[in-house]
A tleap script that builds the chain and sets N, CA, C and O, in Angstrom:
source leaprc.protein.ff14SB
mol = sequence {
  NMET PRO TRP THR VAL GLU VAL GLU ASP HIE
  ARG ALA ARG LEU ALA LEU THR GLY ILE VAL
  ASP ILE PHE GLU ALA ALA PRO LEU HIE ALA
  SER VAL LEU ASP LEU ALA ARG ARG LYS GLY
  GLU VAL ALA VAL ASP VAL SER ALA CYS SER
  GLY LEU ASP SER SER ALA LEU GLN LEU LEU
  LEU ALA LEU ARG VAL ALA LEU ASP ALA GLY
  GLY GLY ARG PHE VAL LEU HIE ALA GLY ASP
  GLY PRO ALA GLY ARG LEU LEU ALA ARG LEU
  GLY VAL CVAL
}
set mol.1.N position { -186.375 -85.815 88.461 }
set mol.1.CA position { -186.783 -84.425 88.408 }
set mol.1.C position { -185.545 -83.536 88.507 }
set mol.1.O position { -184.699 -83.744 89.376 }
set mol.2.N position { -185.441 -82.566 87.635 }
set mol.2.CA position { -184.269 -81.687 87.671 }
set mol.2.C position { -184.446 -80.495 88.619 }
set mol.2.O position { -184.005 -79.387 88.313 }
set mol.3.N position { -185.087 -80.723 89.761 }
set mol.3.CA position { -185.204 -79.655 90.735 }
set mol.3.C position { -185.422 -80.231 92.125 }
set mol.3.O position { -185.876 -81.362 92.293 }
set mol.4.N position { -185.082 -79.413 93.117 }
set mol.4.CA position { -185.348 -79.757 94.512 }
set mol.4.C position { -185.948 -78.531 95.187 }
set mol.4.O position { -185.667 -77.392 94.815 }
set mol.5.N position { -186.773 -78.794 96.180 }
set mol.5.CA position { -187.380 -77.727 96.962 }
set mol.5.C position { -187.047 -77.977 98.424 }
set mol.5.O position { -187.250 -79.077 98.938 }
set mol.6.N position { -186.540 -76.958 99.081 }
set mol.6.CA position { -186.267 -77.005 100.517 }
set mol.6.C position { -187.073 -75.883 101.159 }
set mol.6.O position { -187.032 -74.741 100.700 }
set mol.7.N position { -187.805 -76.209 102.221 }
set mol.7.CA position { -188.655 -75.219 102.878 }
set mol.7.C position { -188.306 -75.146 104.357 }
set mol.7.O position { -188.209 -76.168 105.036 }
set mol.8.N position { -188.119 -73.928 104.846 }
set mol.8.CA position { -187.948 -73.652 106.264 }
set mol.8.C position { -189.090 -72.731 106.675 }
set mol.8.O position { -190.033 -72.537 105.908 }
set mol.9.N position { -189.017 -72.169 107.863 }
set mol.9.CA position { -190.104 -71.321 108.361 }
set mol.9.C position { -190.503 -70.216 107.390 }
set mol.9.O position { -191.615 -70.225 106.861 }
set mol.10.N position { -189.617 -69.279 107.156 }
set mol.10.CA position { -189.942 -68.126 106.310 }
set mol.10.C position { -189.064 -68.059 105.067 }
set mol.10.O position { -188.936 -67.008 104.439 }
set mol.11.N position { -188.462 -69.191 104.722 }
set mol.11.CA position { -187.597 -69.231 103.550 }
set mol.11.C position { -187.834 -70.537 102.806 }
set mol.11.O position { -188.153 -71.570 103.393 }
set mol.12.N position { -187.668 -70.451 101.513 }
set mol.12.CA position { -187.730 -71.651 100.679 }
set mol.12.C position { -186.669 -71.516 99.600 }
set mol.12.O position { -186.250 -70.412 99.251 }
set mol.13.N position { -186.245 -72.653 99.083 }
set mol.13.CA position { -185.228 -72.658 98.025 }
set mol.13.C position { -185.658 -73.649 96.951 }
set mol.13.O position { -185.970 -74.803 97.242 }
set mol.14.N position { -185.670 -73.183 95.715 }
set mol.14.CA position { -185.937 -74.016 94.550 }
set mol.14.C position { -184.647 -74.064 93.753 }
set mol.14.O position { -184.195 -73.041 93.240 }
set mol.15.N position { -184.053 -75.240 93.644 }
set mol.15.CA position { -182.810 -75.405 92.891 }
set mol.15.C position { -183.101 -76.197 91.622 }
set mol.15.O position { -183.599 -77.321 91.684 }
set mol.16.N position { -182.793 -75.613 90.486 }
set mol.16.CA position { -182.990 -76.265 89.195 }
set mol.16.C position { -181.655 -76.802 88.703 }
set mol.16.O position { -180.625 -76.139 88.823 }
set mol.17.N position { -181.681 -78.008 88.148 }
set mol.17.CA position { -180.474 -78.624 87.601 }
set mol.17.C position { -180.789 -79.217 86.244 }
set mol.17.O position { -181.950 -79.461 85.915 }
set mol.18.N position { -179.754 -79.446 85.461 }
set mol.18.CA position { -179.948 -80.049 84.145 }
set mol.18.C position { -180.718 -79.119 83.226 }
set mol.18.O position { -180.611 -77.896 83.315 }
set mol.19.N position { -181.493 -79.722 82.345 }
set mol.19.CA position { -182.308 -78.965 81.398 }
set mol.19.C position { -183.747 -78.971 81.882 }
set mol.19.O position { -184.325 -80.029 82.131 }
set mol.20.N position { -184.319 -77.787 82.013 }
set mol.20.CA position { -185.718 -77.662 82.411 }
set mol.20.C position { -186.469 -77.150 81.188 }
set mol.20.O position { -186.318 -75.997 80.782 }
set mol.21.N position { -187.281 -78.030 80.611 }
set mol.21.CA position { -187.989 -77.696 79.382 }
set mol.21.C position { -189.474 -77.996 79.541 }
set mol.21.O position { -189.953 -78.241 80.648 }
set mol.22.N position { -190.187 -77.973 78.442 }
set mol.22.CA position { -191.635 -78.154 78.473 }
set mol.22.C position { -192.039 -79.500 79.077 }
set mol.22.O position { -193.120 -79.620 79.653 }
set mol.23.N position { -191.185 -80.503 78.950 }
set mol.23.CA position { -191.512 -81.817 79.494 }
set mol.23.C position { -191.470 -81.823 81.018 }
set mol.23.O position { -192.127 -82.647 81.654 }
set mol.24.N position { -190.711 -80.923 81.597 }
set mol.24.CA position { -190.618 -80.807 83.057 }
set mol.24.C position { -191.542 -79.726 83.604 }
set mol.24.O position { -191.754 -79.653 84.814 }
set mol.25.N position { -192.092 -78.891 82.735 }
set mol.25.CA position { -192.869 -77.737 83.189 }
set mol.25.C position { -194.131 -78.132 83.954 }
set mol.25.O position { -194.455 -77.500 84.959 }
set mol.26.N position { -194.841 -79.149 83.508 }
set mol.26.CA position { -196.088 -79.533 84.192 }
set mol.26.C position { -195.835 -79.993 85.625 }
set mol.26.O position { -196.488 -79.487 86.537 }
set mol.27.N position { -194.914 -80.932 85.863 }
set mol.27.CA position { -194.673 -81.306 87.256 }
set mol.27.C position { -194.029 -80.179 88.076 }
set mol.27.O position { -194.283 -80.073 89.276 }
set mol.28.N position { -193.214 -79.352 87.457 }
set mol.28.CA position { -192.608 -78.225 88.162 }
set mol.28.C position { -193.669 -77.193 88.546 }
set mol.28.O position { -193.544 -76.518 89.568 }
set mol.29.N position { -194.696 -77.078 87.734 }
set mol.29.CA position { -195.770 -76.110 87.973 }
set mol.29.C position { -196.383 -76.287 89.360 }
set mol.29.O position { -196.660 -75.298 90.039 }
set mol.30.N position { -196.596 -77.518 89.787 }
set mol.30.CA position { -197.181 -77.775 91.110 }
set mol.30.C position { -196.279 -77.242 92.221 }
set mol.30.O position { -196.767 -76.653 93.185 }
set mol.31.N position { -194.980 -77.444 92.094 }
set mol.31.CA position { -194.041 -76.922 93.092 }
set mol.31.C position { -194.030 -75.399 93.092 }
set mol.31.O position { -193.970 -74.771 94.150 }
set mol.32.N position { -194.087 -74.810 91.906 }
set mol.32.CA position { -194.089 -73.355 91.799 }
set mol.32.C position { -195.357 -72.777 92.431 }
set mol.32.O position { -195.297 -71.746 93.100 }
set mol.33.N position { -196.501 -73.432 92.225 }
set mol.33.CA position { -197.744 -72.961 92.848 }
set mol.33.C position { -197.640 -72.970 94.365 }
set mol.33.O position { -198.065 -72.019 95.021 }
set mol.34.N position { -197.084 -74.025 94.921 }
set mol.34.CA position { -196.899 -74.093 96.374 }
set mol.34.C position { -195.984 -72.974 96.862 }
set mol.34.O position { -196.268 -72.335 97.875 }
set mol.35.N position { -194.901 -72.737 96.152 }
set mol.35.CA position { -193.961 -71.686 96.546 }
set mol.35.C position { -194.575 -70.295 96.398 }
set mol.35.O position { -194.266 -69.395 97.179 }
set mol.36.N position { -195.439 -70.116 95.403 }
set mol.36.CA position { -196.052 -68.810 95.147 }
set mol.36.C position { -196.972 -68.382 96.286 }
set mol.36.O position { -197.248 -67.192 96.440 }
set mol.37.N position { -197.441 -69.320 97.073 }
set mol.37.CA position { -198.336 -69.009 98.191 }
set mol.37.C position { -197.584 -68.567 99.446 }
set mol.37.O position { -198.208 -68.169 100.430 }
set mol.38.N position { -196.289 -68.630 99.424 }
set mol.38.CA position { -195.483 -68.298 100.604 }
set mol.38.C position { -195.408 -66.787 100.807 }
set mol.38.O position { -195.483 -66.011 99.854 }
set mol.39.N position { -195.261 -66.397 102.046 }
set mol.39.CA position { -195.131 -64.975 102.385 }
set mol.39.C position { -193.677 -64.567 102.573 }
set mol.39.O position { -193.364 -63.377 102.532 }
set mol.40.N position { -192.800 -65.509 102.775 }
set mol.40.CA position { -191.395 -65.196 103.020 }
set mol.40.C position { -190.587 -65.160 101.738 }
set mol.40.O position { -191.105 -64.881 100.657 }
set mol.41.N position { -189.317 -65.446 101.886 }
set mol.41.CA position { -188.375 -65.416 100.769 }
set mol.41.C position { -188.351 -66.755 100.045 }
set mol.41.O position { -188.342 -67.815 100.672 }
set mol.42.N position { -188.341 -66.691 98.725 }
set mol.42.CA position { -188.145 -67.876 97.893 }
set mol.42.C position { -186.914 -67.614 97.037 }
set mol.42.O position { -186.912 -66.725 96.185 }
set mol.43.N position { -185.874 -68.394 97.273 }
set mol.43.CA position { -184.645 -68.286 96.498 }
set mol.43.C position { -184.676 -69.333 95.391 }
set mol.43.O position { -184.913 -70.514 95.646 }
set mol.44.N position { -184.438 -68.898 94.184 }
set mol.44.CA position { -184.390 -69.799 93.035 }
set mol.44.C position { -182.947 -69.840 92.553 }
set mol.44.O position { -182.360 -68.809 92.226 }
set mol.45.N position { -182.384 -71.037 92.514 }
set mol.45.CA position { -180.987 -71.225 92.133 }
set mol.45.C position { -180.929 -71.965 90.798 }
set mol.45.O position { -181.313 -73.131 90.713 }
set mol.46.N position { -180.455 -71.291 89.769 }
set mol.46.CA position { -180.308 -71.909 88.450 }
set mol.46.C position { -178.833 -72.069 88.080 }
set mol.46.O position { -178.508 -72.326 86.921 }
set mol.47.N position { -177.944 -71.917 89.056 }
set mol.47.CA position { -176.510 -71.958 88.771 }
set mol.47.C position { -176.044 -73.315 88.246 }
set mol.47.O position { -175.035 -73.383 87.544 }
set mol.48.N position { -176.757 -74.395 88.569 }
set mol.48.CA position { -176.394 -75.731 88.078 }
set mol.48.C position { -177.295 -76.181 86.936 }
set mol.48.O position { -177.292 -77.352 86.556 }
set mol.49.N position { -178.055 -75.255 86.399 }
set mol.49.CA position { -178.995 -75.570 85.322 }
set mol.49.C position { -178.302 -75.351 83.977 }
set mol.49.O position { -177.713 -74.297 83.737 }
set mol.50.N position { -178.377 -76.348 83.113 }
set mol.50.CA position { -177.708 -76.234 81.817 }
set mol.50.C position { -178.620 -75.716 80.716 }
set mol.50.O position { -178.151 -75.433 79.614 }
set mol.51.N position { -179.908 -75.587 80.992 }
set mol.51.CA position { -180.806 -75.065 79.976 }
set mol.51.C position { -182.188 -74.783 80.517 }
set mol.51.O position { -182.712 -75.529 81.345 }
set mol.52.N position { -182.778 -73.688 80.037 }
set mol.52.CA position { -184.146 -73.306 80.369 }
set mol.52.C position { -184.849 -72.966 79.069 }
set mol.52.O position { -184.326 -72.197 78.262 }
set mol.53.N position { -186.025 -73.528 78.858 }
set mol.53.CA position { -186.772 -73.113 77.676 }
set mol.53.C position { -187.834 -72.097 78.093 }
set mol.53.O position { -187.907 -71.716 79.261 }
set mol.54.N position { -188.648 -71.663 77.146 }
set mol.54.CA position { -189.615 -70.603 77.431 }
set mol.54.C position { -190.650 -71.021 78.468 }
set mol.54.O position { -191.142 -70.170 79.209 }
set mol.55.N position { -190.992 -72.298 78.542 }
set mol.55.CA position { -191.964 -72.731 79.550 }
set mol.55.C position { -191.378 -72.623 80.953 }
set mol.55.O position { -192.093 -72.262 81.888 }
set mol.56.N position { -190.110 -72.923 81.115 }
set mol.56.CA position { -189.449 -72.780 82.415 }
set mol.56.C position { -189.324 -71.304 82.786 }
set mol.56.O position { -189.547 -70.932 83.938 }
set mol.57.N position { -188.970 -70.469 81.818 }
set mol.57.CA position { -188.879 -69.031 82.078 }
set mol.57.C position { -190.233 -68.469 82.490 }
set mol.57.O position { -190.317 -67.632 83.389 }
set mol.58.N position { -191.290 -68.931 81.832 }
set mol.58.CA position { -192.636 -68.471 82.167 }
set mol.58.C position { -192.992 -68.824 83.609 }
set mol.58.O position { -193.579 -68.007 84.318 }
set mol.59.N position { -192.642 -70.027 84.045 }
set mol.59.CA position { -192.918 -70.423 85.428 }
set mol.59.C position { -192.145 -69.557 86.420 }
set mol.59.O position { -192.695 -69.145 87.441 }
set mol.60.N position { -190.883 -69.280 86.130 }
set mol.60.CA position { -190.085 -68.452 87.032 }
set mol.60.C position { -190.626 -67.025 87.110 }
set mol.60.O position { -190.677 -66.434 88.189 }
set mol.61.N position { -191.026 -66.481 85.976 }
set mol.61.CA position { -191.584 -65.129 85.980 }
set mol.61.C position { -192.923 -65.093 86.704 }
set mol.61.O position { -193.204 -64.139 87.430 }
set mol.62.N position { -193.755 -66.118 86.517 }
set mol.62.CA position { -195.036 -66.191 87.224 }
set mol.62.C position { -194.817 -66.290 88.731 }
set mol.62.O position { -195.556 -65.688 89.510 }
set mol.63.N position { -193.803 -67.049 89.139 }
set mol.63.CA position { -193.475 -67.151 90.558 }
set mol.63.C position { -193.079 -65.787 91.106 }
set mol.63.O position { -193.523 -65.392 92.184 }
set mol.64.N position { -192.257 -65.081 90.373 }
set mol.64.CA position { -191.828 -63.754 90.835 }
set mol.64.C position { -193.012 -62.801 90.973 }
set mol.64.O position { -193.126 -62.094 91.974 }
set mol.65.N position { -193.884 -62.779 89.985 }
set mol.65.CA position { -195.057 -61.897 90.024 }
set mol.65.C position { -195.960 -62.259 91.201 }
set mol.65.O position { -196.431 -61.374 91.917 }
set mol.66.N position { -196.202 -63.551 91.404 }
set mol.66.CA position { -197.074 -63.994 92.498 }
set mol.66.C position { -196.486 -63.635 93.857 }
set mol.66.O position { -197.205 -63.182 94.748 }
set mol.67.N position { -195.185 -63.835 94.017 }
set mol.67.CA position { -194.549 -63.486 95.291 }
set mol.67.C position { -194.605 -61.984 95.539 }
set mol.67.O position { -194.903 -61.547 96.651 }
set mol.68.N position { -194.322 -61.196 94.514 }
set mol.68.CA position { -194.382 -59.740 94.657 }
set mol.68.C position { -195.788 -59.289 95.050 }
set mol.68.O position { -195.947 -58.428 95.915 }
set mol.69.N position { -196.797 -59.866 94.420 }
set mol.69.CA position { -198.184 -59.485 94.695 }
set mol.69.C position { -198.644 -59.936 96.078 }
set mol.69.O position { -199.478 -59.278 96.700 }
set mol.70.N position { -198.107 -61.048 96.559 }
set mol.70.CA position { -198.549 -61.604 97.831 }
set mol.70.C position { -197.692 -61.251 99.021 }
set mol.70.O position { -197.909 -61.777 100.113 }
set mol.71.N position { -196.727 -60.376 98.839 }
set mol.71.CA position { -195.889 -59.957 99.949 }
set mol.71.C position { -194.665 -60.824 100.181 }
set mol.71.O position { -193.970 -60.663 101.185 }
set mol.72.N position { -194.395 -61.736 99.269 }
set mol.72.CA position { -193.195 -62.565 99.377 }
set mol.72.C position { -192.006 -61.879 98.728 }
set mol.72.O position { -192.104 -60.747 98.253 }
set mol.73.N position { -190.897 -62.573 98.716 }
set mol.73.CA position { -189.670 -62.017 98.122 }
set mol.73.C position { -189.029 -63.071 97.231 }
set mol.73.O position { -188.789 -64.197 97.669 }
set mol.74.N position { -188.752 -62.712 95.992 }
set mol.74.CA position { -188.122 -63.583 95.004 }
set mol.74.C position { -186.646 -63.227 94.923 }
set mol.74.O position { -186.292 -62.069 94.702 }
set mol.75.N position { -185.782 -64.226 95.103 }
set mol.75.CA position { -184.337 -64.015 95.001 }
set mol.75.C position { -183.800 -65.007 93.978 }
set mol.75.O position { -184.034 -66.209 94.102 }
set mol.76.N position { -183.089 -64.522 92.978 }
set mol.76.CA position { -182.553 -65.380 91.926 }
set mol.76.C position { -181.044 -65.501 92.063 }
set mol.76.O position { -180.333 -64.499 92.141 }
set mol.77.N position { -180.562 -66.744 92.092 }
set mol.77.CA position { -179.126 -67.033 92.080 }
set mol.77.C position { -178.829 -67.653 90.712 }
set mol.77.O position { -179.076 -68.838 90.488 }
set mol.78.N position { -178.300 -66.842 89.811 }
set mol.78.CA position { -178.134 -67.291 88.432 }
set mol.78.C position { -176.800 -67.974 88.175 }
set mol.78.O position { -176.740 -68.916 87.386 }
set mol.79.N position { -175.738 -67.527 88.816 }
set mol.79.CA position { -174.424 -68.091 88.534 }
set mol.79.C position { -173.948 -67.696 87.148 }
set mol.79.O position { -174.534 -66.827 86.502 }
set mol.80.N position { -172.881 -68.341 86.699 }
set mol.80.CA position { -172.322 -68.003 85.388 }
set mol.80.C position { -172.397 -69.165 84.409 }
set mol.80.O position { -171.679 -69.186 83.409 }
set mol.81.N position { -173.261 -70.130 84.693 }
set mol.81.CA position { -173.467 -71.264 83.794 }
set mol.81.C position { -174.375 -70.883 82.638 }
set mol.81.O position { -174.723 -69.712 82.482 }
set mol.82.N position { -174.763 -71.860 81.827 }
set mol.82.CA position { -175.594 -71.588 80.658 }
set mol.82.C position { -176.912 -70.878 80.983 }
set mol.82.O position { -177.289 -69.931 80.293 }
set mol.83.N position { -177.606 -71.323 82.017 }
set mol.83.CA position { -178.883 -70.687 82.364 }
set mol.83.C position { -178.655 -69.267 82.867 }
set mol.83.O position { -179.420 -68.361 82.538 }
set mol.84.N position { -177.618 -69.072 83.655 }
set mol.84.CA position { -177.296 -67.736 84.143 }
set mol.84.C position { -176.964 -66.777 83.015 }
set mol.84.O position { -177.384 -65.620 83.028 }
set mol.85.N position { -176.207 -67.266 82.036 }
set mol.85.CA position { -175.867 -66.422 80.879 }
set mol.85.C position { -177.116 -66.084 80.068 }
set mol.85.O position { -177.259 -64.960 79.587 }
set mol.86.N position { -178.024 -67.056 79.915 }
set mol.86.CA position { -179.275 -66.800 79.196 }
set mol.86.C position { -180.082 -65.722 79.913 }
set mol.86.O position { -180.566 -64.783 79.281 }
set mol.87.N position { -180.226 -65.857 81.221 }
set mol.87.CA position { -180.996 -64.879 81.986 }
set mol.87.C position { -180.351 -63.502 81.925 }
set mol.87.O position { -181.056 -62.493 81.899 }
set mol.88.N position { -179.034 -63.444 81.901 }
set mol.88.CA position { -178.340 -62.159 81.770 }
set mol.88.C position { -178.604 -61.542 80.399 }
set mol.88.O position { -178.848 -60.340 80.293 }
set mol.89.N position { -178.554 -62.367 79.346 }
set mol.89.CA position { -178.833 -61.859 77.991 }
set mol.89.C position { -180.255 -61.327 77.886 }
set mol.89.O position { -180.509 -60.360 77.168 }
set mol.90.N position { -181.183 -61.962 78.604 }
set mol.90.CA position { -182.581 -61.530 78.567 }
set mol.90.C position { -182.852 -60.345 79.487 }
set mol.90.O position { -183.948 -59.783 79.480 }
set mol.91.N position { -181.855 -59.969 80.276 }
set mol.91.CA position { -182.013 -58.842 81.181 }
set mol.91.C position { -182.750 -59.178 82.464 }
set mol.91.O position { -183.236 -58.280 83.152 }
set mol.92.N position { -182.838 -60.461 82.797 }
set mol.92.CA position { -183.540 -60.889 84.010 }
set mol.92.C position { -182.664 -60.694 85.240 }
set mol.92.O position { -183.171 -60.423 86.328 }
set mol.93.N position { -181.351 -60.830 85.074 }
set mol.93.CA position { -180.426 -60.631 86.205 }
set mol.93.C position { -179.512 -59.460 85.916 }
set mol.93.O position { -178.659 -59.124 86.738 }
savepdb mol mol.pdb
quit
């Protein structure tokens, strides 16, 4: 799996690595659903991610919307790698 999840009391971290595409989206979806239910901060780190396709972007945006609606906080660490540059071009960061 090209991701890890770390959870503490009021903070969680989702770190994506490698290429996250449609083949990884279904199993990643379950982790995103769990994180979306949190009330604290969820930090998403894509700095070591070499690629994101539209299904991965959709999951990240859905996570952000769910956290905003539920009183949580979405924090994105994009870095300057390929995924970070993509997110910057799209105006996400």
